[in-house]
C-alpha positions in Angstrom: -85.0 57.2 -18.7 -87.9 57.5 -16.2 -87.5 56.4 -12.7 -90.2 53.7 -13.2 -88.4 52.3 -16.3 -85.0 52.3 -14.4 -86.6 50.4 -11.5 -88.2 47.9 -13.7 -84.9 47.4 -15.7 -83.1 46.7 -12.4 -85.9 44.2 -11.5 -85.5 42.5 -14.9 -81.7 42.3 -14.4 -82.2 40.7 -11.0 -85.1 38.4 -11.6 -85.4 37.5 -15.3 -82.4 35.2 -15.6 -82.0 36.1 -19.3 -78.8 35.7 -21.2 -78.6 39.3 -22.3 -76.2 42.0 -21.2 -77.6 45.2 -19.6 -77.0 47.1 -22.9 -79.6 44.8 -24.6 -82.3 45.8 -22.1 -83.7 48.8 -23.8 -87.3 49.8 -22.8 -88.7 48.2 -25.9 -86.5 45.1 -26.2 -88.6 41.8 -26.5 -87.7 40.0 -23.3 -89.1 36.7 -24.5 -86.7 36.9 -27.5 -83.9 37.5 -25.0 -84.8 34.3 -23.1 -87.6 35.2 -20.6 -89.5 32.1 -19.6 -93.0 31.7 -18.1 -91.4 30.8 -14.8 -89.3 33.9 -14.6 -92.3 36.0 -15.7 -93.9 34.9 -12.4 -90.8 36.0 -10.5 -90.9 39.4 -12.3 -94.6 39.8 -11.6 -94.1 39.2 -7.9 -91.1 41.6 -7.7 -93.1 44.3 -9.5 -96.1 43.9 -7.2 -93.8 44.2 -4.2 -91.8 47.2 -5.6 -94.8 49.2 -6.8 -97.5 48.0 -4.3 -99.9 46.8 -7.0 -101.6 43.6 -7.9 -101.8 42.4 -11.5 -105.4 41.4 -12.3 -106.0 38.2 -14.4 -106.6 40.3 -17.5 -102.9 41.5 -17.4 -101.4 38.1 -16.8 -100.4 37.5 -20.4 -97.3 37.7 -22.5 -98.1 41.2 -23.8 -97.8 42.7 -20.3 -94.3 41.3 -19.6 -92.9 41.4 -23.2 -90.8 44.5 -22.6 -89.7 46.9 -19.8 -92.0 49.6 -21.4 -95.0 47.2 -21.4 -94.4 46.5 -17.7 -94.0 50.2 -17.0 -97.3 51.0 -18.8 -99.1 48.2 -16.8 -97.8 49.5 -13.5 -98.8 53.1 -14.4 -102.3 51.9 -15.2 -102.5 49.9 -12.0 -101.4 52.9 -10.0 -104.1 55.0 -11.5 -101.8 57.1 -13.7 
C-alpha cells in the first residue's frame, strides 16, 4: 500500500464517520455504499487539503472524486502535479 493511500485511509477512518470496519476500507471500496454522506465528504475534502497542501477545484467536487480511497489518491496526485 502506497504512503498516499495509507494516509488517505487514515483520514477516512478519522473523518468519514462510516459504519464500516477498517478491513472493509480497501482502496477501491465504494465509500458511499459504506455510508459516506455529503456532509462527511466535505470534512474529508478539508482534511485532504490540509494533509496534502492542495485545493480541490470545482471540477473535482463530485461524488466520483470521493467515491473511494483510490479515487481520492488519484485526485491528490493530479493536484500535486504527479
